[in-house]
C-alpha positions in Angstrom: 0.0 0.0 0.0 1.3 3.4 -0.9 1.8 5.8 2.0 0.8 9.5 1.8 2.0 11.8 4.5 -0.5 14.6 5.2 0.9 17.7 6.9 -2.2 19.9 7.8 -3.2 21.8 10.9 -6.9 22.0 10.3 -8.6 19.0 11.9 -11.5 18.9 9.5 -9.1 19.1 6.5 -7.0 16.2 8.0 -10.1 14.1 8.4 -11.3 14.9 4.8 -8.0 14.0 3.3 -7.6 10.8 5.4 -11.1 9.4 4.3 -10.3 10.4 0.7 -7.0 8.6 0.7 -8.1 5.5 2.6 -11.3 5.1 0.5 -9.0 5.1 -2.7 -6.7 2.5 -1.1 -3.8 4.5 0.1 -2.3 4.6 3.5 -2.5 8.0 5.4 0.1 9.3 7.9 -1.3 12.4 9.5 0.7 15.3 11.1 -0.3 18.6 12.4 2.8 20.9 11.6 6.0 21.1 9.6 8.2 19.9 12.5 6.0 16.8 13.1 5.8 16.3 9.3 9.6 16.4 8.7 10.1 13.9 11.4 7.6 11.5 10.1 8.8 12.0 6.6 12.3 11.0 7.7 11.1 8.1 9.6 8.6 6.6 7.0 9.8 8.0 3.7 6.3 8.1 2.3 5.5 7.8 -1.4 3.8 11.3 -1.5 3.4 14.3 0.9 0.4 16.7 0.9 1.6 19.8 2.6 -0.3 22.8 3.8 1.8 26.1 3.9 0.2 28.1 6.6 0.4 26.3 9.9 1.3 27.4 13.5 4.7 26.4 14.9 6.8 25.2 11.9 5.0 26.0 8.6 5.0 24.4 5.3 7.5 26.5 3.5 10.4 25.7 5.9 9.4 22.1 5.8 9.4 22.2 2.0 12.8 23.7 1.9 14.1 21.0 4.2 12.6 18.2 2.2 13.9 19.4 -1.1 17.3 20.1 0.4 17.6 16.6 1.9 19.5 14.0 -0.2 17.2 11.3 1.7 13.9 13.0 1.0 14.2 15.2 -1.9 12.8 12.6 -4.3 9.4 12.4 -2.4 6.8 14.1 -4.6 4.8 17.0 -2.9 1.3 18.3 -3.5 0.9 21.7 -1.9 -2.5 22.1 -0.5 -2.9 25.7 0.8 -5.1 28.7 1.1 -2.2 30.6 -0.1 -2.5 31.4 -3.9 0.0 29.6 -6.1 1.4 32.9 -7.4 2.4 33.8 -3.8 4.2 30.5 -3.1 5.9 30.6 -6.4 7.2 34.1 -5.6 8.5 32.8 -2.3 10.2 29.9 -3.9 11.9 32.3 -6.4 13.1 34.5 -3.4 14.4 31.3 -1.6 16.3 30.3 -4.8 17.9 33.7 -5.5 21.7 33.1 -5.6 21.4 29.4 -4.9 23.8 27.1 -6.8 21.2 24.2 -6.3 17.7 25.8 -6.4 14.7 24.1 -4.8 12.4 22.8 -7.4 8.7 23.4 -7.5 6.2 20.9 -6.1 4.7 18.3 -8.4 1.2 20.0 -7.9 -0.3 22.9 -6.3 -4.0 22.9 -5.3 -5.7 25.8 -3.7 -8.1 25.4 -0.6 -10.9 24.4 -0.5 -9.9 21.4 -2.8 -12.3 19.7 -5.1 -12.1 16.1 -3.9 -12.1 14.7 -7.6 -9.2 17.1 -8.5 -7.3 16.1 -5.3 -7.7 12.4 -5.9 -6.9 12.6 -9.6 -3.7 14.5 -8.8 -2.7 11.8 -6.3 -3.5 9.1 -8.7 -1.5 10.9 -11.5 1.5 11.0 -9.2 1.2 7.5 -7.5 -1.0 5.5 -9.7 -4.1 3.8 -8.4 -4.4 2.7 -4.7 -4.5 -0.9 -3.8 
């Protein structure tokens, strides 16, 4: 079973994504912030990460930067699922990459909240293939 790490601070959104994943045959690993997400990503090396950007404590942008800078985890595909507009995130990523010899790549997909369940599931299936 393919495992998907969900990094999301909103309880209702976590529950929604968990049900969507498990119904489609994927395993769900649920975390509430970037610090917890990084720890679980390093432990489990999931097949995919669904990452919110705006979270208390450690947010999604620092976690994304850590993921894509880690030799061990940079291969893990990421879907950013956020209330932040894609243009804003893209701008932040460009600023992070200024003057960097090894720029941080963009995510495999970017979906703005609230997500359309079919769009989110199709994006997951496009990246991972069908669940079990």
